[in-house]
C-alpha positions in Angstrom: -67.3 66.0 -7.2 -68.7 63.5 -4.9 -68.0 59.9 -5.2 -71.0 57.8 -4.7 -70.3 54.2 -4.4 -73.0 51.8 -4.1 -72.8 48.7 -2.0 -72.7 46.5 -5.1 -69.8 48.4 -6.5 -67.9 48.1 -3.2 -68.4 44.4 -3.2 -67.1 44.2 -6.8 -64.0 46.3 -5.9 -63.3 44.4 -2.8 -63.7 41.1 -4.7 -61.4 42.5 -7.4 -58.7 43.7 -4.9 -58.9 40.3 -3.1 -58.6 38.4 -6.3 -55.5 40.5 -7.3 -54.0 39.9 -3.9 -54.6 36.1 -4.1 -53.2 36.1 -7.7 -50.1 37.9 -6.6 -49.6 35.6 -3.6 -50.1 32.6 -5.9 -47.6 33.9 -8.5 -45.0 34.5 -5.7 -45.5 31.0 -4.3 -45.3 29.6 -7.9 -42.0 31.4 -8.6 -40.6 30.4 -5.2 -41.5 26.7 -5.7 -40.3 26.9 -9.3 -36.9 28.2 -8.2 -36.6 25.4 -5.5 -37.7 22.8 -8.1 -34.9 24.0 -10.5 -32.4 23.9 -7.7 -33.4 20.3 -6.8 -33.3 19.3 -10.4 -29.7 20.5 -10.6 -28.8 18.6 -7.4 -30.5 15.5 -8.7 -28.4 15.7 -11.9 -25.2 16.0 -9.8 -26.2 13.1 -7.5 -27.1 11.0 -10.5 -23.7 11.6 -12.1 -21.9 10.7 -8.8 -24.1 7.6 -8.5 -23.1 6.6 -12.0 -19.4 7.0 -11.3 -19.8 5.0 -8.1 -21.6 2.2 -9.9 -18.9 2.1 -12.6 -16.2 1.8 -9.9 -18.2 -1.0 -8.2 -18.5 -2.9 -11.4 -14.8 -2.5 -12.1 -14.0 -3.9 -8.6 -16.4 -6.8 -9.2 -14.7 -7.6 -12.5 -11.2 -7.7 -10.9 -10.0 -11.2 -10.3 -9.3 -11.0 -6.5 -8.1 -14.6 -6.4 -5.5 -14.0 -9.0 -4.3 -10.8 -7.2 -4.2 -12.7 -3.9 -2.1 -15.5 -5.4 0.4 -13.0 -6.8 0.7 -11.3 -3.5 1.1 -14.6 -1.7 3.9 -15.5 -4.1 5.6 -12.1 -3.7 5.5 -12.5 0.1 6.9 -16.0 -0.1 9.8 -14.7 -2.3 10.4 -11.8 0.2 10.5 -14.2 3.1 12.9 -16.6 1.3 15.2 -13.8 0.3 15.4 -12.4 3.9 16.0 -15.9 5.3 18.8 -16.4 2.8 20.3 -13.1 3.7 20.3 -14.0 7.4 21.9 -17.4 6.7 24.6 -15.8 4.5 25.2 -13.2 7.2 25.6 -15.9 9.8 28.1 -17.7 7.5 30.0 -14.4 7.0 30.2 -13.8 10.8 31.4 -17.4 11.5 34.0 -17.0 8.7 35.1 -13.7 10.2 35.6 -15.4 13.6 38.0 -17.9 12.1 39.6 -16.0 9.3 40.3 -12.5 8.1 37.7 -11.5 5.6 38.1 -9.5 2.5 36.4 -6.0 2.5 34.7 -7.0 -0.7 32.5 -9.4 1.3 31.4 -6.7 3.6 30.7 -4.4 0.7 28.7 -7.1 -1.0 26.6 -7.7 2.1 26.0 -4.0 2.4 24.9 -3.9 -1.2 22.5 -6.8 -0.4 21.0 -4.9 2.5 20.6 -1.8 0.3 18.8 -3.8 -2.4 16.5 -5.3 0.2 15.7 -1.9 1.5 14.8 -0.8 -2.0 12.5 -3.9 -2.4 14.7 -5.2 -5.2 14.4 -8.8 -4.1 15.5 -10.5 -7.4 18.9 -8.6 -7.5 19.3 -9.1 -3.7 18.8 -12.8 -4.1 21.4 -12.9 -6.9 23.9 -11.0 -4.7 23.2 -13.3 -1.8 24.0 -16.3 -4.0 27.2 -14.5 -5.1 28.3 -13.8 -1.5 27.5 -17.3 -0.5 29.7 -18.7 -3.2 32.4 -16.3 -2.3 32.3 -17.4 1.3 32.4 -21.1 0.3 35.3 -20.4 -2.0 37.2 -18.7 0.8 36.5 -21.6 3.2 37.7 -24.1 0.7 40.9 -22.1 0.2 41.4 -21.8 3.9 40.8 -25.5 4.5 43.4 -26.3 1.8 46.0 -24.2 3.5 45.8 -25.7 6.9 48.7 -28.0 7.5 48.5 -30.8 10.0 51.8 -31.7 11.4 53.1 -35.0 10.3 54.7 -36.1 13.6 52.5 -35.7 16.6 54.0 -37.3 19.7 51.6 -39.8 21.2 51.3 -40.1 24.9 49.2 -42.9 26.4 50.0 -42.2 30.0 47.4 -40.9 32.4 48.0 -37.4 33.8 50.2 -37.4 36.9 49.0 -34.4 38.7 45.6 -33.4 39.7 43.4 -36.2 41.0 
């Protein structure tokens, strides 16, 4: 059996084969772009959700009253500074009292407790303990002053020194 193809038939076959090839190429490109499009849609949804979260956080920050927060922080810093200054003054009083008199160990323990409270940022309790220590030092000074006895008879001498100059 011999195949006899005419030129017209060859043209039709080649046109059909070419059309099938173009159709297959078009379908492959379509599925490739469809797949990329779906991937991009998923990324867009993720980014949209992230953007929404960021916008909500921004709105929350805008609604915070920064002035009020700053005023609270300023007040807290002021209290901290005052507490530390009081602690230093009480410590200086304690040291000067120690130079003149024998202190009770309770005073040193109370000051150590004050330092511990300050390190724990418990400024209110530390301030109360500072006041307590200050009163204790003042009480001890008052008791010490009351016990000092000035001699009744001090000999007076109005003469200039004989030796020296």
